[in-house]
N, C-alpha and C positions, 0 to 999 in steps of 0.2 A: 555970150562968152563961150568960147570953145575950149574943150579939153583934149589934149593929145595923149593917147595911150602909149606909154613907153614900150619899145619892142621887148619880147620875152627873152631874146638872146641877141647878142651883137650880130649885126648883119655883116657877112663876109669875114675874112680873116681866119687864121688857124685857131684851133682850140688852145686853150692855155695848157702849158706843160704840166700844171698841177693836176689835170684830169687824166694824164697818161700814166699807165702802169710802167714799172721799170722795164718790163719785157717789150712793151710797145715802144717805149722810148729808145730801147737798144736797137730794135729792128726797124726803126724809122728810116726809110730810104734804103734798106738792105733786103730787097725782095729776093735776091739771088740765094740768100741763106735759107729761106723757106723752101726754095726750089731744091736745094741740095739735100736738106733734111727729108723732104718728101721722097726724093729719089732714093736716098739711103734706106729709108724705111721700106720702100717698095722692093728693094733688093734683099734686105736683111730679114724681114718678117717671114717670107716663105721658107728661108733656111732655118729660122728658129722653130717654125711650126713643124718642119720635117724632122728636126732633131728631137723635138718633144714627142712626135709620133713614133719615131724610131725607139726612143727610150721606153715609152709606154708599151709598145708592141713587144720589145724584148722582155720586159717584165711579165707581160701576159703569157708569152711563150714559156718562160721558166715556170710560171704558176701552173699552166696547163700540163706541162711535162711532169711536174711534181704530183699533180692530182692523178694523172694517168698511171704513174708508177705506184702510187698508193692504191689505186683501184686494182691493178694487176697483182700487187702483193696481197691484197685482201682476198681476191679470187683464188690465188694460189694457196693461201692459208685455209680457205673454206673447201679446197679440193683435197686436202690431206686426209689420211685415214689412219686410225690406230685400232688395234685389237687389244681390249682390256680384259684381262682374265681375273675374275673373282674366284680365286681358288689357289691351291698349291701347285707348284711347278711339276710335281709328280702325282697330281690328283687325277680324278677321272675325266676332268674337262680339258686337261692340258694337251693331250694328243689332238683333240678336235680344234683347239685354238691354233695349233700349228698348221693344221690342214687348211683352215680358212685364211690364215696369214699367208701361206704359200700360194693359195688361189688368188688372193688380192695382189701379191707380188707379181704374178704372171700377167695380170690384166691391167695393172695401173702403171702409169709412167713413173710417178714418184713412189718409191717403195714404202709401204705402210710400216708403222712401228708396232711393237708388241710390248705392252706394259703388264706387269704382274702386280697383283694387289699387295704382295709382301713388300715390294719396293717401290710402290707408286708414289710419284712426286705430285702432290695435289696442286702445287703452284703451276706446274706445266699443264695440268688438266684444266685449271681455271683460265689459262691463256689460250687453250686450244679452241679452234673454231670449225673444225672439219667433221668428218664422219667417225663415229665411235661404234665399234662392234663389240658388245659386251658378251663375254662367255662366262656364265654364272654357274657355279657348282654348289649344289645343296647336299650336305652330308646327311648321315643317318639321323632320323628324328626330325627332319626339316630344318636342321641347324646350319648356319653359315660357318665357314672357316673363320678363325680369329681375325685375319686380315680383312676378310669380306665384311665381317660384323663391324669392324672399325670404319670401313669405308661407307657403309650404309648409314651409320650414325653420323659421320661427317657430312654426308649429303643432307641429312635431316637438320643438322645444326646450321648448315649453309642456307637452307631454305628459310630458317627462322631469323637469320641475321640479314636484314635488308641492306646494310652498308656493304658487307662482304659480298653479298649476292650481286650487287651492282658492279663490283669489280670483276666478277667472273663473266665468262662468255657462254654460259649454258643455254641462253636463248638462241644462240647461233649454231649449236651442236645439233646434228642430225644423227639419230642413233637407231640401232637394232639390238635385240637381245636374244641370245640363245641360252636356254637353260638345260642343265643336266641334273637329274635327280631320280630317285627310285620311287616307284608307285607304292612300295611297301610302307612309305611314310604316311599314306592316307591322303585324302583329298585336300585337307588343310595344309599338310606339310610337303606335298608334292611340288618340287621346284619353287619353294617359298622364296628363296633368295632372288630368283629372276622376277617373280611377281612383285616383290617389295621394291626391287630396283626400278621397275617400270613406274611405280607410283611416285617414287622420289624424283625421277627425272622429269616426269610430267609436271610436278609441282614447281620445279626449277625453270620450266618453260622450254625444255628441249623438244625437238620435233621427231616423232617416231615415223620412220619411213617404211617399215614393214612390220607385220604383226609378229608378236613374240613366238618363237619356235621352242617348244618344250620337248625334251627327249627323255625317255624312260630308260634308265641304265639297266633295268631288269630285262630289257629286250636284247636280242642278238645284235652283234656289231654289224652284221650284214644289213639288217633292216635299218639300223641307225645310219649307216653310210649312205644308203639309197636316199633317205630323207634329207640327209645333210648335204649331199651333192645338189639335190633339187633346190634346197634352201639357198645354197651358194649362188646358183644362177639367178634366182629371183632377187637376191641381195644386190648383185652387180647391176642388174637391170634398174632397180630402184635408185641405186647410187648414181647411175647415169642420168636418171630423170631429175635428181635433186642437186646436180652440179650447179654452180653459180651461173646465172644467165639462161638456164634451161626452163625456168618457170615452174619448177616443182614445188617451190615454197609459197606460192601465191594463194593456194586454196587450203585453208586449214580444215575444211569440212571433209576432205578426202583422207583423213587419218585412218589407219587400219582399224577395223572394227573388232575382230576376234579377240584381240588382246585384252580389252577392257572387261569382258565377261570372265576371262580366266582368272582375274585377280579381284573380282567383286567382293569375295568374302573377307578380304583384308583391307579394302579401300576405306571403309568407314572408320576402322580402328586407327589407321595411319593418319587420316585426315583429322581425327579427334586429337591425336598426339600433336600434330602440326599446329592446330588452333591453340592448344594449351601452351605450347612452347612460345607462341607469340605473346 
């Protein structure tokens, strides 16, 4: 007795319509539609890709232009200079502040500003990012003027307030200090304001570009002028070296050396106060 195996599928004949999807059923016998769709995609896709590229490229150009404007604005802000006078407008340091200000005006493209401690706007100082030339006056007995004393206390409070310190730009400031005081005040009181200011600025992270220049008001004006002119030339040279993009801010180990020894007697006292305030 023989058995015949039935075929797995019917031989010949089209597949049943139930196995066709609606798309296959619709396109059955309409090959020209697929041809048109393929041709249309071949024409439209390159145009779509070009439009997408053009849109992305335009966005990138706007972004790059904005970043370049921000970079130039930042460099411009870091190239500005201000002379800050810690003393009275009719004090012993005032004429020398005007001399250095005039010198900077002659050499710089953008004219530097001059701020007096009596009317100093600390908000502007916190936003400042350029060069600060401090002219510090120490009065008899090694004492600061009232406005200078207030400013030094404000710097100390700022160093102790971490939130407020982050809002300021003292870490971007490059500074120099010129002190005027009498040797009659003794070693501890001689130019004490300038030496205290140096410590406060270093605690805030500002960069010193030239060692502190201390002048003795008991000396003759002629001798002071000679040294002051010499200092002015050196200051301009260091400012050129520390302009944005000149590489002057890359090596912190090249900080001026002489200034630290001049204020060593007061460093421990100020650091102790700073630690306690924290």
